[in-house]
NUVEX-279814 format. One record per residue (C-alpha): residue in one letter; y, x, z. Coordinates in Angstrom, 3 decimals, padded with zeros to 6 digits, always signed. Each point is the difference from the previous one (the first is absolute). Layout:
residues N
REC  code         Y         X         Z
REC     A         Y         X         Z
...
This chain:
residues 441
REC  code         Y         X         Z
REC     M  -000.092  +000.105  +000.062
REC     Q  +002.453  +002.816  +000.680
REC     Q  -000.603  +001.398  -003.581
REC     L  +000.759  -003.436  -001.406
REC     T  +003.227  -000.188  +002.129
REC     D  +001.088  +003.498  -001.186
REC     L  -000.732  -001.003  -003.674
REC     F  +002.054  -003.117  +000.212
REC     A  +002.791  +001.985  +001.687
REC     K  +000.608  +001.933  -003.214
REC     P  +002.869  -001.214  -002.222
REC     G  -001.935  +000.972  -003.142
REC     F  -002.991  -001.903  +001.010
REC     R  +001.944  -003.083  +000.955
REC     R  +001.952  +000.133  -003.355
REC     A  -003.442  +000.180  -001.814
REC     V  -001.525  -002.877  +001.914
REC     A  +003.214  -002.090  -000.674
REC     S  -000.157  +000.918  -003.674
REC     F  -003.764  -001.052  -000.137
REC     G  +000.900  -003.173  +001.918
REC     W  +002.590  -001.065  -002.679
REC     L  -002.308  +000.857  -002.714
REC     A  -002.633  -002.203  +001.733
REC     V  +002.421  -002.715  +000.198
REC     E  +000.855  +000.310  -003.593
REC     R  -003.653  -000.547  -000.775
REC     A  -000.396  -002.888  +002.212
REC     G  +002.967  -001.697  -001.673
REC     R  -001.561  +001.010  -003.412
REC     F  -003.233  -001.776  +001.143
REC     V  +001.984  -003.114  +001.244
REC     F  +002.142  -000.282  -003.178
REC     G  -001.855  +001.992  -002.653
REC     A  -003.726  -000.496  +000.778
REC     L  +000.228  -003.667  +001.094
REC     V  +002.056  -000.870  -003.081
REC     G  -002.362  +002.265  -001.969
REC     L  -002.777  -002.191  +001.164
REC     V  +001.799  -003.108  -001.307
REC     V  +000.756  +001.671  -003.328
REC     A  -003.789  +001.090  -000.333
REC     R  -001.185  -003.487  +000.766
REC     H  +002.529  -001.397  -002.627
REC     L  -001.051  +002.496  -002.732
REC     G  -003.618  -000.175  +000.547
REC     P  -002.447  +002.982  -000.726
REC     V  +000.772  +000.221  -003.744
REC     R  +003.732  +000.198  +000.043
REC     L  +000.060  +001.947  +003.156
REC     G  -002.462  +002.452  -001.685
REC     T  +002.352  +000.329  -002.993
REC     L  +002.954  +000.978  +002.094
REC     S  -002.014  +002.214  +002.196
REC     F  -001.412  +001.869  -003.098
REC     C  +003.401  +000.590  -001.344
REC     L  +001.230  +001.226  +003.252
REC     A  -002.952  +002.284  +000.202
REC     V  +000.772  +001.647  -003.334
REC     I  +003.562  +000.443  +001.066
REC     T  -000.895  +001.376  +003.195
REC     L  -002.251  +002.519  -001.742
REC     L  +002.807  +001.424  -001.843
REC     G  +002.105  +000.062  +003.083
REC     F  -000.939  +003.573  +000.585
REC     V  +002.218  +001.120  -002.892
REC     P  +003.379  -000.914  +001.412
REC     A  -000.853  +000.650  +003.691
REC     L  -000.958  +003.741  -000.983
REC     G  -001.762  +000.387  +003.468
REC     L  +003.415  +000.802  +001.418
REC     D  -000.017  -002.030  +003.254
REC     A  -001.781  +002.403  +002.219
REC     V  +001.915  +003.081  -001.236
REC     L  +003.359  -001.659  +000.050
REC     K  -000.465  -001.383  +003.628
REC     R  -001.020  +003.484  +001.139
REC     E  +002.893  +001.747  -001.678
REC     L  +002.585  -002.426  +001.150
REC     L  -001.136  +000.550  +003.515
REC     K  -000.059  +003.879  -000.500
REC     S  +003.225  +000.241  -001.902
REC     P  +002.302  -002.812  +000.931
REC     A  +003.051  +001.852  -001.555
REC     K  -001.706  -000.349  -003.449
REC     T  -000.531  -003.821  +000.290
REC     A  +002.229  -000.728  -003.042
REC     E  -001.538  +002.647  -002.147
REC     L  -003.599  -001.051  +000.918
REC     L  +000.665  -003.746  -000.622
REC     A  +002.123  +000.321  -003.079
REC     S  -002.556  +002.338  -001.591
REC     G  -002.905  -002.478  +001.035
REC     L  +002.067  -002.900  -001.523
REC     V  +000.339  +001.630  -003.323
REC     L  -003.682  +000.997  -000.232
REC     R  -000.973  -003.456  +000.814
REC     L  +002.431  -001.681  -002.312
REC     V  -001.243  +002.055  -002.954
REC     A  -003.740  -000.567  +001.045
REC     G  +000.608  -003.697  +000.441
REC     L  +001.618  -000.635  -003.330
REC     T  -002.841  +001.904  -001.646
REC     G  -002.554  -002.094  +001.842
REC     Y  +001.698  -003.265  -001.031
REC     L  +000.209  +000.850  -003.596
REC     G  -003.604  +000.957  +000.049
REC     I  -000.692  -003.609  +001.429
REC     L  +002.169  -001.628  -002.646
REC     G  -001.872  +002.122  -002.649
REC     V  -003.376  -001.371  +001.195
REC     A  +001.257  -003.528  +000.365
REC     Y  +001.268  -000.177  -003.549
REC     L  -003.358  +001.480  -001.352
REC     G  -001.908  -002.537  +001.994
REC     W  -003.103  +002.151  +000.764
REC     G  -002.607  -002.279  +001.491
REC     V  +002.412  -002.191  +001.856
REC     S  +000.998  -003.675  -000.332
REC     R  +003.342  -001.337  -001.207
REC     E  +000.846  -001.169  +003.648
REC     E  -000.952  +003.498  +001.389
REC     L  +002.358  +001.551  -002.450
REC     G  +002.879  -001.832  +001.201
REC     L  -000.680  +000.787  +003.482
REC     F  -000.374  +003.751  -000.842
REC     R  +003.680  -000.123  -001.263
REC     I  +001.266  -001.532  +003.212
REC     L  -002.063  +001.870  +002.546
REC     G  +000.552  +003.388  -001.793
REC     L  +003.323  -000.016  +001.840
REC     I  -001.721  +000.777  +003.223
REC     L  -000.352  +003.702  -001.436
REC     F  +003.756  +000.400  +000.939
REC     Q  -000.850  -000.759  +003.581
REC     P  -000.588  +003.577  +001.200
REC     A  +003.441  +001.137  -001.326
REC     A  +001.750  -003.120  +001.460
REC     Y  -001.677  +000.470  +003.617
REC     L  +001.130  +003.627  +000.520
REC     P  +002.447  -001.112  +002.581
REC     E  -002.822  -001.713  +001.973
REC     L  -001.733  +003.295  -000.020
REC     W  +002.867  +001.634  +001.635
REC     L  +000.286  -002.777  +002.619
REC     Q  -003.739  +000.380  +000.939
REC     A  +000.319  +003.749  +000.312
REC     H  +002.826  -000.557  +002.421
REC     L  -001.802  -002.717  +001.905
REC     H  +002.287  -003.062  -000.993
REC     A  -002.840  -002.163  -000.065
REC     K  +002.014  -002.848  +001.375
REC     R  +002.408  -000.004  -002.955
REC     T  -002.881  +000.005  -002.556
REC     T  -001.741  -002.680  +001.882
REC     L  +002.906  -002.447  +000.043
REC     I  +000.619  +000.546  -003.797
REC     Q  -003.759  -000.547  -000.845
REC     L  -000.188  -003.160  +002.172
REC     S  +003.159  -001.594  -001.339
REC     T  -001.096  +000.728  -003.506
REC     L  -003.374  -001.281  +000.543
REC     A  +001.281  -003.183  +001.599
REC     L  +001.963  -000.671  -003.097
REC     S  -002.794  +000.841  -002.466
REC     S  -002.579  -002.133  +001.843
REC     A  +002.367  -002.874  -000.078
REC     V  +000.290  +000.399  -003.844
REC     R  -003.833  +000.343  -000.245
REC     V  -000.446  -003.309  +001.869
REC     W  +002.507  -001.677  -002.300
REC     L  -001.914  +001.363  -003.011
REC     V  -003.112  -001.541  +001.413
REC     V  +001.711  -003.262  +000.411
REC     I  +001.271  -000.268  -003.601
REC     D  -003.254  +001.481  -001.514
REC     A  +001.862  +002.933  -001.518
REC     P  -001.814  +002.190  -002.736
REC     L  -001.486  +003.169  +001.153
REC     S  +002.782  +002.158  -001.386
REC     A  +002.363  -001.510  +002.565
REC     F  -002.285  +001.393  +002.718
REC     A  +000.225  +003.317  -001.508
REC     W  +003.858  -000.070  -000.151
REC     V  +000.075  -000.749  +003.693
REC     I  -001.671  +003.490  +000.756
REC     I  +002.642  +001.596  -001.942
REC     L  +002.675  -001.909  +001.652
REC     E  -001.364  +001.003  +003.474
REC     L  -000.087  +003.738  -001.028
REC     A  +003.596  -000.042  -001.286
REC     L  +001.280  -001.606  +003.072
REC     C  -001.959  +002.398  +002.228
REC     A  +001.426  +003.076  -002.004
REC     G  +003.689  -001.376  +000.352
REC     G  -000.561  -000.445  +003.720
REC     Y  -001.349  +003.445  +000.608
REC     F  +002.830  +001.593  -002.027
REC     F  +002.871  -001.894  +001.814
REC     S  -001.821  +000.486  +003.554
REC     A  -000.688  +003.853  -000.665
REC     R  +003.771  +000.510  -001.205
REC     A  +001.259  -001.745  +003.218
REC     V  -001.745  +002.572  +002.281
REC     G  +001.238  +002.910  -002.079
REC     L  -002.227  +000.594  -002.900
REC     L  +001.784  +001.154  -003.236
REC     L  -001.967  +000.120  -003.152
REC     P  +002.227  +001.414  -002.843
REC     L  -002.008  +000.590  -003.237
REC     D  +001.850  +003.238  -000.643
REC     A  -001.635  +001.581  +003.101
REC     A  -003.266  +000.308  -002.009
REC     R  -001.052  +003.568  -000.718
REC     R  -002.565  +001.056  -002.543
REC     G  -001.333  +002.605  +002.332
REC     T  -000.601  -002.557  +002.631
REC     M  -001.646  -002.362  -002.424
REC     R  -002.344  +002.799  -001.304
REC     R  -000.776  +000.875  +003.750
REC     L  -000.730  -003.623  +000.943
REC     V  -002.200  -000.636  -003.028
REC     A  -001.938  +003.298  +000.604
REC     E  -000.811  -001.075  +003.507
REC     S  -000.573  -003.766  -000.650
REC     W  -002.077  -000.031  -003.389
REC     P  -003.312  +000.306  +001.975
REC     L  +001.107  -002.855  +002.114
REC     M  +001.108  -002.037  -003.112
REC     F  -003.508  +000.309  -001.489
REC     A  -001.561  -000.659  +003.383
REC     N  +002.060  -003.101  +000.201
REC     L  -001.472  -001.021  -003.316
REC     A  -003.469  +000.570  +001.258
REC     V  +000.856  -002.048  +003.117
REC     I  +001.448  -002.761  -002.083
REC     V  -003.107  +000.027  -002.361
REC     Y  -002.314  -000.693  +002.772
REC     L  +002.551  -002.658  +001.497
REC     R  +000.403  -001.875  -003.268
REC     I  -002.580  +000.848  -002.531
REC     D  -002.409  -002.389  +001.624
REC     E  +002.229  -002.938  -001.279
REC     V  +000.366  +001.513  -003.424
REC     M  -003.779  +000.477  -000.512
REC     L  -000.873  -003.386  +001.325
REC     R  +002.459  -001.512  -002.662
REC     H  -001.985  +001.817  -002.770
REC     L  -003.446  -000.236  +001.527
REC     V  -000.154  -003.400  +001.462
REC     G  +003.437  -001.872  -000.806
REC     P  +003.214  -001.298  +001.683
REC     A  -001.524  -002.361  +002.490
REC     A  -002.026  +002.802  +001.362
REC     V  +003.265  +002.015  +000.478
REC     G  +001.667  -002.917  +001.741
REC     V  -002.788  -000.271  +002.518
REC     Y  -000.048  +003.642  +000.611
REC     S  +003.696  +000.232  +000.150
REC     A  +000.104  -002.858  +002.697
REC     A  -002.419  +001.986  +002.238
REC     V  +001.898  +003.370  -000.599
REC     K  +003.275  -001.470  +001.067
REC     L  -001.337  -001.008  +003.315
REC     S  -001.552  +003.543  +000.384
REC     E  +002.885  +002.015  -001.110
REC     I  +002.665  -001.947  +001.824
REC     W  -000.641  +002.573  +002.863
REC     Y  +000.622  +003.109  -002.088
REC     F  +003.391  +000.156  +001.113
REC     L  -001.046  +001.249  +003.549
REC     P  -001.084  +003.469  -001.061
REC     T  +003.112  +000.573  -002.017
REC     A  +002.285  -001.300  +002.628
REC     L  -002.004  +002.076  +002.618
REC     A  +000.336  +003.133  -002.162
REC     T  +003.812  -000.592  -000.552
REC     S  +000.479  -000.266  +003.684
REC     V  -001.878  +003.110  +001.194
REC     L  +000.863  +002.296  -002.682
REC     P  +003.299  +001.443  +001.599
REC     A  -001.792  +000.642  +003.282
REC     L  -003.048  +001.614  -001.802
REC     L  +002.363  +002.354  -001.896
REC     R  +001.800  +001.057  +003.134
REC     T  -003.269  +000.573  +001.902
REC     R  -001.453  +002.101  -002.968
REC     E  +002.946  +002.192  +000.199
REC     R  -000.236  +000.423  +003.688
REC     D  -003.734  +000.019  +001.082
REC     A  -003.066  +000.216  -002.158
REC     V  -002.230  -001.097  +002.816
REC     A  +002.041  -002.931  +000.832
REC     Y  +000.247  -000.797  -003.684
REC     T  -003.807  -000.095  -000.403
REC     E  -000.167  -002.411  +003.137
REC     R  +002.651  -002.281  -001.358
REC     Q  -001.854  -000.183  -003.357
REC     Q  -003.226  -000.999  +001.708
REC     Q  +001.894  -002.659  +001.971
REC     Y  +001.430  -001.200  -003.221
REC     Y  -003.406  -000.226  -001.685
REC     D  -001.387  -001.825  +003.045
REC     L  +002.901  -002.528  -000.029
REC     S  -000.472  -000.579  -003.507
REC     A  -003.711  -000.825  +000.247
REC     A  +000.400  -001.980  +002.967
REC     L  +002.633  -002.256  -001.722
REC     A  -002.442  -000.376  -003.091
REC     Y  -002.925  -000.888  +002.064
REC     A  +002.058  -002.540  +001.867
REC     L  +000.862  -001.622  -003.293
REC     S  -003.284  +000.353  -001.859
REC     I  -002.462  -001.452  +002.457
REC     P  +001.602  -003.281  +000.619
REC     V  +000.884  -000.488  -003.684
REC     A  -003.442  +000.871  -001.184
REC     L  -001.555  -002.491  +002.346
REC     A  +002.419  -002.858  -000.694
REC     A  +000.262  +000.655  -003.902
REC     P  -001.503  -003.217  -001.286
REC     W  +002.187  -002.097  +002.409
REC     L  +003.120  +001.901  -000.827
REC     V  -000.434  -000.338  -003.823
REC     R  -000.670  -003.794  +000.286
REC     L  +002.984  -000.439  +002.234
REC     A  +002.341  +002.050  -002.182
REC     Y  -001.148  -000.998  -003.484
REC     G  -002.155  -003.048  +000.205
REC     A  -003.394  -000.567  -001.452
REC     A  +000.825  +001.380  -003.554
REC     F  +000.084  +003.429  +001.356
REC     A  -003.061  -000.236  +002.316
REC     E  -001.692  +002.880  -001.875
REC     A  +002.656  +002.245  +001.420
REC     G  -001.387  -000.173  +003.453
REC     P  -002.904  +002.600  -000.414
REC     I  +002.339  +002.146  -001.918
REC     L  +002.536  +000.118  +002.715
REC     A  -002.751  +000.787  +002.605
REC     V  -001.013  +003.163  -002.029
REC     H  +003.514  +001.080  -001.176
REC     I  +001.596  -000.141  +003.329
REC     W  -001.986  +003.163  +001.177
REC     A  +001.923  +002.110  -002.489
REC     S  +002.812  -000.254  +002.243
REC     I  -001.511  +002.498  +002.331
REC     F  -000.061  +002.750  -002.623
REC     V  +003.469  -001.017  -001.257
REC     F  +001.445  +000.528  +003.584
REC     L  -001.679  +003.328  +000.340
REC     G  +000.876  +000.950  -003.492
REC     V  +003.704  -000.574  +000.426
REC     A  -000.044  +001.980  +003.285
REC     R  -001.827  +002.881  -001.723
REC     G  +002.322  -000.337  -003.190
REC     Q  +003.062  +000.823  +002.234
REC     W  -001.725  +002.975  +001.574
REC     L  -000.941  +001.411  -003.416
REC     V  +003.773  -000.161  -001.143
REC     N  +000.942  +001.709  +003.146
REC     E  -002.416  +002.844  -000.670
REC     G  +000.855  +000.195  -003.726
REC     L  -003.609  -001.264  -001.076
REC     Q  +001.111  -002.287  -002.572
REC     K  -002.504  +001.136  -002.608
REC     F  -002.811  -000.773  +002.313
REC     Y  +001.484  -003.452  +000.388
REC     L  -000.010  -000.415  -003.720
REC     A  -003.791  +001.162  -000.301
REC     A  -000.971  -002.401  +002.826
REC     T  +001.718  -003.015  -001.349
REC     S  -001.094  +000.737  -003.349
REC     A  -003.620  +000.200  +000.980
REC     G  +000.488  -003.338  +001.773
REC     A  +001.489  -001.523  -003.269
REC     V  -002.878  +001.310  -002.127
REC     A  -002.467  -001.334  +002.484
REC     N  +001.575  -003.363  +000.185
REC     V  +000.058  -000.506  -003.760
REC     L  -003.814  +001.077  -000.384
REC     L  -000.938  -002.236  +002.889
REC     N  +001.889  -002.808  -001.508
REC     L  -001.792  +000.434  -003.325
REC     V  -003.310  -000.348  +001.905
REC     M  +000.717  -002.551  +002.611
REC     I  +002.597  -002.513  -001.672
REC     P  -002.487  -001.244  -002.798
REC     R  -002.717  -000.624  +002.661
REC     W  +002.145  -001.351  +003.088
REC     S  +003.452  -000.646  -001.633
REC     G  +002.684  +000.047  +002.843
REC     L  -002.295  +000.847  +002.711
REC     G  -001.267  +003.227  -001.915
REC     A  +003.633  +000.909  -000.333
REC     A  +000.534  -000.289  +003.655
REC     Y  -002.928  +002.329  +000.759
REC     A  +001.142  +002.458  -002.652
REC     T  +003.454  +000.033  +001.866
REC     V  -001.359  +000.717  +003.397
REC     I  -002.309  +002.812  -001.277
REC     S  +002.657  +001.548  -002.092
REC     Y  +002.725  -000.242  +002.859
REC     A  -002.499  +001.582  +002.322
REC     L  -000.614  +002.904  -002.567
REC     A  +003.628  +000.569  -000.718
REC     G  +001.481  -000.364  +003.523
REC     W  -002.658  +001.536  +002.075
REC     V  -003.122  +001.646  -001.458
REC     A  +002.010  +002.153  -002.503
REC     S  +001.728  +001.685  +003.103
REC     Y  -003.383  +001.776  +000.673
REC     F  +000.152  +001.787  -003.530
REC     H  +002.969  +002.256  +000.902
REC     P  -000.202  +002.709  +002.636
REC     I  +003.545  -000.620  +001.078
REC     V  -000.362  -003.788  +000.247
REC     R  -003.256  +000.062  +001.842
REC     T  +001.583  -000.019  +003.405
REC     T  +002.007  -003.219  -001.076
REC     A  -003.485  -001.208  -001.237
REC     A  -001.318  +000.496  +003.731
REC     A  +003.014  -001.706  +001.372
REC     Q  -000.373  -002.967  -002.336
REC     T  -003.693  -000.233  +000.990
REC     R  +000.833  +000.007  +003.581
REC     A  +002.616  -002.901  -000.665
REC     L  -002.740  -001.955  -001.987
REC     L  -002.111  +000.276  +003.300
REC     I  +002.854  -001.363  +002.180
REC     P  -001.947  -003.147  +000.885
REC     F  -002.690  +002.191  +001.635
REC     R  +002.408  +002.547  +001.260
REC     G  +002.112  -002.790  +001.543
REC     W  -003.136  -001.555  +001.680
REC     R  -000.880  +003.278  +001.622
REC     Y  +003.591  +000.402  +001.221
REC     F  +000.108  -003.351  +001.656
REC     K  -003.411  +000.572  +001.328
REC     R  +000.925  +003.363  +001.748
REC     R  +002.804  -002.047  +001.550
């Protein structure tokens, strides 16, 4: 208890807890406004139309690695290490992401006009949803706010924007609007959030002149982040390739059912990201000060990540059929078994995010690329075998296996990362370790 008291007495720890708390509030509000309204929209659209929209979003997401450029983790680290270079770093990142976003959008338009293997309705959705590729550039002020633990500001912006977009979605359901209208609401929400981040960051001192960009800084950022960019592609592949492959191997209805289950499973994926954002400043300070304490903090970080994942996975897996029927109705009943399997992927997502931040701190981006690439290849191969036999349930099994491979098993294949693999394994055993702890007491 004294250790806990001392820990809570530290200003940095209190700021991290407050930041994590605000991010948790944001997700709770996103659940109330977004998820519940999303359930209404899903019921209204049905499996086929929901599958069409989810397929188009999945394709756009697969291309999202281009404008993101893997810069987030590198920029956060540099903003914390060199606050005097904030304008130069953010302006250089903005120029890079604007160019990459424009390139990706033009590529989407080219594919849409060629019409390779997609319907006319899907072509129209690609033209609208392709604007999402400008999100990484527009959201750079949010990155600065996160790095400086201004989670309260970002939370208020996201909740107010989400409340407005949710009201618009309900209105679209009432008037039975076409599918393209639901796509435009996604773009509206992104635009409003981007504007809110910009003016909020400016109010607390952020200046972002484009002329502060430097070619040398851009080259250095790209040199450090390119492994993360392709690693992000690999992550996105095994996050979204399931829906793309289901669309071509089974059909839109299967995508709709699978997407419904995944939405209930992935709604919790904000937690590891929020936790990483909140503890990063303290971890970096500890790393510079005390190597032994840094190792202990990392183990605590993995333990906490695994404990949160178990606390979510076990009840959701047990209640999956009931949750699906309550959320979506009888039309989506097949999503129940899919959710019961897919939710276990969250354990490896939580541990993978924790390990990913450590890899960036230690300059091991290339290993991160290799691990996530292996997971992506495994996911595609497993999908090819399992989807034709078990449809969405096979895709869920493929997801869990590939996440485990990329986020945990791969850690044993690099001599430097094996210590982290051992720490992850101890975290995976937290239910048994926790039982022994309480038994000793």
